[in-house]
C-alpha positions as CSV (number, residue, x, y, z in Angstrom):
1,X,72.9,89.6,92.2
2,X,75.9,91.6,91.2
3,X,78.9,89.8,89.0
4,X,82.4,91.1,89.4
5,X,82.7,91.5,85.4
6,X,81.3,94.2,83.5
7,X,80.5,94.1,79.7
8,X,83.3,96.3,78.7
9,X,85.7,93.1,81.3
10,X,84.1,91.1,78.7
11,X,84.7,93.0,75.5
12,X,88.3,93.2,76.4
13,X,88.8,89.5,77.4
14,X,87.2,89.0,73.9
15,X,89.6,91.1,72.3
16,X,92.4,89.2,73.8
17,X,91.2,85.7,73.1
18,X,91.1,87.2,69.3
19,X,94.5,88.5,69.8
20,X,95.9,85.2,70.7
21,X,94.1,83.2,68.2
22,X,95.4,85.5,65.6
23,X,99.1,85.0,66.9
24,X,98.6,81.1,66.3
25,X,97.4,81.5,63.2
26,X,100.0,83.3,62.1
27,X,102.6,80.5,63.7
28,X,100.9,78.1,60.6
29,X,102.8,76.6,58.1
30,X,106.4,77.2,57.2
31,X,106.8,73.3,57.0
32,X,108.0,71.5,54.2
33,X,106.5,68.7,52.7
34,X,109.5,66.1,52.4
35,X,111.3,66.1,55.6
36,X,114.4,65.7,53.8
37,X,114.3,69.2,52.5
38,X,114.8,72.2,54.6
39,X,112.0,75.1,54.0
40,X,113.6,78.5,55.3
41,X,110.3,80.1,55.4
42,X,109.8,78.9,58.8
43,X,112.4,81.5,60.1
44,X,110.2,84.6,58.2
45,X,109.5,87.7,60.4
46,X,105.8,86.5,60.7
47,X,106.5,83.2,62.7
48,X,109.3,84.4,64.5
49,X,108.6,87.9,65.5
50,X,104.8,89.2,65.0
51,X,102.6,85.9,65.7
52,X,104.7,85.6,69.3
53,X,104.0,89.8,69.8
54,X,100.3,89.1,68.5
55,X,100.1,86.7,71.2
56,X,101.9,88.4,74.0
57,X,99.4,91.4,73.6
58,X,96.6,88.8,73.8
59,X,98.0,87.6,77.2
60,X,98.4,91.1,78.5
61,X,94.6,92.3,77.1
62,X,93.8,89.4,79.2
63,X,95.1,90.3,82.6
64,X,93.6,93.7,82.0
65,X,90.3,92.6,81.5
66,X,90.6,90.3,84.6
67,X,92.3,93.5,86.8
68,X,90.1,96.4,84.9
69,X,87.7,98.0,87.7
70,X,85.3,100.2,86.5
71,X,84.8,104.0,88.0
72,X,82.0,104.2,90.6
73,X,80.4,106.7,88.0
74,X,80.3,104.2,85.5
75,X,79.5,101.6,87.7
76,X,76.0,103.6,89.0
77,X,74.8,103.6,85.5
């Protein structure tokens, strides 16, 4: 039985999942322990720019993993 995904597809898919998890981990924090005190750390570069870019790269990588087709010479091996 031949599967649609190759080992390379699974590696690319795993890389995408790691990027998404990393992006969500970068979004953690920045809150305040006291709800009456504002913490400006919630708007720093890591949470506003870096984390969403990392998640976007992960989602695009997963789409690439799904769409990736091996070349015929590579598939014969």
